[in-house]
VOTORMAR-284305 format. One line per 3 residues: for each residue y, x, z negated of N, C-alpha, C. Coordinates in steps of 0.05 Angstrom, whole numbers, plus 32768, in hexadecimal, padded with zeros to 4 digits. Layout:
N
Y,X,Z,Y,X,Z,Y,X,Z; ...
% end
This chain:
62
811B,7E69,7FBF,8108,7E7B,7FAF,8107,7E9A,7FC4; 810D,7E97,7FE0,8109,7EA9,7FED,811A,7EC4,7FE7; 812B,7EBA,7FD7,8145,7ED3,7FD3,8139,7EE0,7FBC
812C,7ED2,7FAC,811E,7EE2,7F8E,80FD,7EEB,7F9D; 80FB,7EED,7FAE,80E3,7EFC,7FB8,80E2,7F1A,7FB1; 80CD,7F27,7FA8,80CD,7F46,7FA2,80CD,7F51,7FC0
80C9,7F6E,7FBE,80C8,7F7B,7FDD,80B1,7F95,7FD0; 80A9,7F9D,7FDC,8092,7FAA,7FD3,8089,7FBE,7FF3; 8070,7FD1,7FF0,8062,7FDF,8008,804A,7FE7,7FFA
8038,7FE7,800D,8019,7FED,7FFC,8010,8007,7FFD; 8007,8014,7FEC,7FFB,802A,7FE3,7FE0,8034,7FE8; 7FDC,8047,8001,7FBE,8042,800D,7FB4,8056,7FFA
7F96,8049,7FF9,7F80,8063,7FEB,7F7D,8077,7FF9; 7F76,808E,7FF3,7F66,80A4,7FFD,7F4C,80AD,7FF4; 7F3D,80BA,8009,7F2E,80C0,8008,7F2A,80E1,800F
7F20,80F9,7FFB,7F1F,810E,7FFE,7F0D,8114,8019; 7F1C,8122,8029,7F08,812B,8046,7F0E,8147,8053; 7F02,8159,8043,7F05,817B,8054,7F07,817F,806E
7EF5,8167,8080,7EF4,816A,8099,7F10,8166,80A9; 7F1F,8157,8097,7F3A,8145,80A4,7F50,8162,80A1; 7F61,815B,80B7,7F73,816D,80B1,7F8D,816B,809C
7F8A,8155,808F,7F9F,8159,8075,7F8A,8156,805E; 7F74,8158,8066,7F60,8159,804B,7F57,8144,803F; 7F5E,8127,804D,7F59,810F,8040,7F59,80F9,8058
7F4C,80DF,8050,7F4C,80D0,8064,7F5C,80AF,8052; 7F69,80A0,8064,7F6F,808B,8057,7F5C,8075,8057; 7F57,8061,8041,7F46,804F,8044,7F53,803B,8047
7F45,8024,8051,7F56,8005,804F,7F5C,7FF4,8038; 7F54,8007,8018,7F5E,7FF7,8009,7F7E,8000,800A; 7F8A,7FEE,7FFA,7FA5,7FF7,7FEC,7FB2,7FE8,7FD7
7FC4,7FED,7FCE,7FD0,7FE1,7FAD,7FE8,7FE0,7FB0; 7FF0,7FC1,7FAD,800C,7FBA,7FAA,8020,7FCF,7F96; 8035,7FD5,7F9E,8047,7FEA,7F99,8057,7FDE,7F85
8057,7FC1,7F84,8065,7FB1,7F6F,8052,7FA8,7F54; 8037,7FA6,7F5A,8029,7F95,7F44,8010,7FA9,7F41; 8009,7FB4,7F59,7FF1,7FC1,7F55,7FD3,7FB3,7F5B
7FDA,7FA3,7F67,7FC2,7F8F,7F6F,7FB8,7F9E,7F89; 7F9E,7FA0,7F86,7F86,7FB8,7FA2,7F7E,7F9E,7FB4; 7F86,7F9E,7FCB,7F7B,7F8D,7FD9,7F6A,7F9E,7FF5
7F5B,7F91,8006,7F4B,7FA1,8018,7F54,7FAB,8036; 7F71,7F9D,8033,7F7B,7FAD,8051,7F99,7FA7,804B; 7FAE,7FAA,805A,7FC5,7FA3,8057,7FC9,7F83,805C
7FE0,7F7A,8053,7FE4,7F5E,805A,8004,7F61,8059; 800E,7F46,8065,8032,7F4B,8060,8038,7F3E,8045; 802B,7F31,8034,8033,7F2E,801B,801C,7F2E,8009
8029,7F39,7FEF,800E,7F45,7FDF,8007,7F29,7FD7; 7FEA,7F22,7FD0,7FDA,7F0C,7FC8,7FE1,7F06,7FB0; 7FE3,7F1A,7F9E,7FEA,7F17,7F81,8003,7F0F,7F73
801D,7F23,7F7E,8038,7F1E,7F75,8043,7F0F,7F8C; 803D,7F0C,7FA1,804D,7F00,7FB5,8062,7F11,7FC2; 8069,7F28,7FBD,8076,7F3D,7FC6,8074,7F43,7FE3
808E,7F3C,7FEE,8089,7F3F,8011,8086,7F64,8016; 8075,7F63,8026,8072,7F83,802D,8082,7F8B,803E; 809B,7F94,803F,80AF,7F9D,804F,80BE,7FB5,804E
80B2,7FBE,8034,80C7,7FE0,802F,80B0,7FF4,8035; 80BD,800F,803D,80AE,8025,804A,80A1,8030,8031; 808B,803B,802C,807F,804E,8018,808C,8064,801A
8094,806F,8001,8098,8091,8003,808E,80A5,8011; 8095,80B3,801B,808B,80C5,8030,807C,80DB,801A; 8069,80DD,8028,8050,80F7,8015,805E,8115,8017
8059,8129,8008,8062,8140,800D,804A,814D,8023; 8053,8157,8036,8043,816A,8048,8033,8181,803C
% end
């Protein structure tokens, strides 16, 4: 079963914040890149689809 496990990463939610250097803050909520389930903080495995969260999220444009 372990070889069939999906791999994914967390997509972090942002909040606009003009006082921040980048113009936003990251919130503790995040979504699974595999199934889209939202959780209130990062976990090592998605509780919805059981994907292993071992992939690196794509870099954002600066």
